[in-house]
N, C-alpha and C positions, 0 to 999 in steps of 0.2 A: 699731494700724494705721499703716503708714508713709505719708508724703506721697504717694509714688508710687501706693500702693493707693487713697488718697483721691482722687487725680486720676483714676485709672482708673475708680473707681466713679462719680464725677461725670460722666465722659465717657459711660459706659454708660447712666446715667439720662438724660443729655441726648440721646443718640442715640435712645433709646427714645421719649422725649417727642416729638422731631422726627418720628420715623417715624409716631407716632400722629396728630400734627397733619396730616402729609401725607396719610394715609389719609382723615381726616375731610374735608380740602379736596377730595380726589379725588371723594368721594361728593357733596359740595355742588356742585362745579363741573361734575360730569358726572352729573346726575340721571337721564339716560337709560341709563346703564350697566346692562346686564343682570346681576343678581347671579348668582354661581355658588355652588352648594350642594354639600355633601359627597356627597349622593346622586347628583349629576350625574356624579361621578367614580368613586365607590366602589360605586354601586348601593345596594341596601338595606343599612343599617347593621346590623352583626352583633349577635347575642344570645350570651350565654355558651354555649359548646359549638359554635357555628357555625364553619365553616371560614373562616379569614382568607384574603385574597388574598396571594399570594407575590410579592415583588419581589427580583430577583437583584441583590445588592449589588455595585456596580461591574461589572455584567454577571454572568456565571456564572464566578466565579474558582475554582470547584472543578475546572475543566478547562482554564483558560487564564489568562494573566496579567491582573490587574485593569485595568479601564478601557482595554483594547485592543480592537481590532475583533473578534478571534476570541472574546474573552469576551462581548462584547456581541452578536455574531452567535449564539452558543450560547443566550443568553437569549431572543433574538428567535425562534429556531427551536424553542424549547421550548414546552410547554403553558402557561407562565406568562402572566399577564395584564399584569404590570408588569416593566419593567427600570429599574434605578436607576444613575445615574452622576453624576460630579462635573464641574463646569465651572470651570476657572481661566482665566487669560489670560496670554498671552506679553507680553514687554516692548513689542511693537508692536501690542498690543491684540487679538490673534486669540484667540477662545475655543477652548480645548483641553480634553481630558478627562484630568484628573489630580487625585489626592486630596491628596497631601502638599504642604507648603509648599516643601520642598527635594527635589532630584532623586535623592539618594543611594540610598534604599531600593529603588526600582523601576526605576532606569536605571543606566547606566554614567557618568552625569554627576554633578556636585556643585554645591552652591550653590542659591540660590532659583530656582524655575522662572520667577518673574516677572522675573528679571534677564536672561532669554534671549529672543531673537527666535524667531519660528516657524522660520525657516531653521536656526537653531542647534539648536532642540529636535528637529527632524526628522533630525539627524545621530546622535541618541542611540539606543542599544539599550534598548528597554523590555520585552524578553522573556526574555533569557538568564538573568536572576536567578531566573526561575520554572522554566525548563527549556530544555535545549539545542534542543528542538523549536521554540522560539519565538525563537531568536536572530535579531536583526535586526528584530524587531517594533518599530514606531514609535509614538510618542505620537500619537493621532488628534486631529483637529480636530472641533469640534462639527459642522461642515458634513459631514465624512466620516461621522460617526455618523448624522446625519439622512438621508443618502443610503441607508443600509441599513435605517433605521427606518421611513421613510415608506411603503414598499410593504407593510409589515406591518399588523396590526390591533392591535398592542400599545399600551400606554400607558407613558409615561416619567416617572419622578421625576427631575428635574434639580436637583441641589444646587448652589447658587451658593456657591462657596468665598470667604470673606472679604467685604469690602464692595465693592459695585458701585454706582457712581453711575448716574443715568439715562443719561448720555452713554456710560459704559462698556458698559451693558447693551443699548444700542440695536442693536448688531450681532447680539446673541443673539436678540432678538425679531424682527429682520428675517429672520434665517436660518430661524427657526421658521415665520414667515409664508410665506416663499418655498417652504419644503418642504411647506406645506399641512397641518401637524400641530398647529396651535394648539389644536385641540379634544382632543388626546391627550397633552398634556404638563402637568405640574404643577411649579411652582417650589417648592423647599424651601431653607431656609437657617437657620443659627444666627444670622445677622446680620439684625436687624430693619430696618436701613437698606436692605439689598439687597431685602428684601421690599417695602419702601415704593417703591423704584425700579421694581420689577416691576409694582406696582399702578398706578403713574403711567403707565408705558409700555404695558402690556398688561393692562388691568383684567379682560378676559375670560379670561385664563389663571389658573386657581386657584393659590392659594399655601398652603403649610403651614409652620408654624414648628417648628424642631427645638429641643427644650428639654432641657438637662442638669439643670435643676431645675424644679420645677413651682410656679408662683405659687399663692397661696392661692385666688384666684378665676381658675381657668383659663378658664372660659367668658367672663368679662368681658375677660380678656386677649385671647382669640381675637376677640371682637367688636371690641375697640379696634383691633386690627391687621389686621382684614379678612381673616383666614385661615379656611379651611374645616375646619381641624383641626390636630392637633399630632402630632409624632413624638417619642417619648421612650424612656427605658429602662424595661423591665418591672419592675425593682426599685422604681421610684418609684410605679408603679401598685399594687404589692403592698401598700404602706402605705395606699393610698386606693382600695380596690377598688370603691367606689361611684362613683368618678369617671367610669369608662367609661360607665356607664349614664346618669349626669347629662349627659355630653357628647352622647350619642346623643339624649337627650330634647331637647337644645338644637339638634339637627341638625348636630352637629359630629363629625368623624371622629377616630379614634385609631389611630396606628401605633406599632410598637415596633421598635427596632434593637438590635444586630445579633445575632440569635438563631441558634445553630448546633447545638443539641442537642435531643433528644426531650423532655427535662425542661422546657426553656424553652419549646418549642413548645406543649407540653401546658398549661403555666401560662398562656400568652398566649391560647390558645383558650378556656380556662376563664374568663378575664376578659372575653372577648367583643370583643377588639380587631379592628379592621377589616383591618389589614394587618401582615405580618411581613416585615421586611427581613432577608435572610440571605445568608451566603456559600455556602450549600449549597441553592440553590433547587430543584434537581431532587430532592434527598433529601427536603426538606420537602414538596414537592408530592406525592411518592409516599406519604409518611407520612400526609398529610391524606386521601389517597384510601383508604389501607388501614385507617384508623381512623375513617372516617366512620360515623355511626349507620346500622345496618342492613347493614354489610358484614361 
């Protein structure tokens, strides 16, 4: 292992420890905080064979460019219960909906998104890469998304990209409160520090950890970081099929990403996961309806 890897590993462990301490302090210093449970968000936790809820990955990008208002509007207008999107921030601190670190793949810009002001980002074409029909589509702000989300009855999975300090995240929680949707959003992140910041600023908004690897004690991990569940890859659950039932017994939810085929949907349903994040939400929703027991 190189020195760089050693430092990176030490940093990750340090960040995780600090996040855990922050969660514990939050609970100690705010004893009146009402806890949020997985069932508050997902309803009854699933059993093997039950239909999972469907979340449109970055909106419904089967018919519009990802993380644009048309894709998000398609998801909002569909029968789906959840829409999923990514929150990044411009160089002047404005939360925008964007997945990649750099602009090249989904816009006509180059370089890191975080190096551009909102005004600069708004000059970019975020649609023509997908289809000429969407030429001139812009990167939306979180505020613009919340304006079309608020009148709906949907729930939103909001992935915080990278590390957000409490100061960075304050504008996000303020916009959510202003839109009156705090009871219909869930924060997700790979970054435990960002989840800690979310817990400190808005303890009533549930949080979910996205995991590329599963710790030995997933339930203990979830308890330590104050999350209501995890999002992970179905291949990791395949090796530990008992884990979903154990999580449910502990009152914790399990979601999987990003599944786009009948084979993977069937496997996830057999495992009893609560939610499936997919690029093909309308197709998955139709498949679940067509293959439901008794149909």
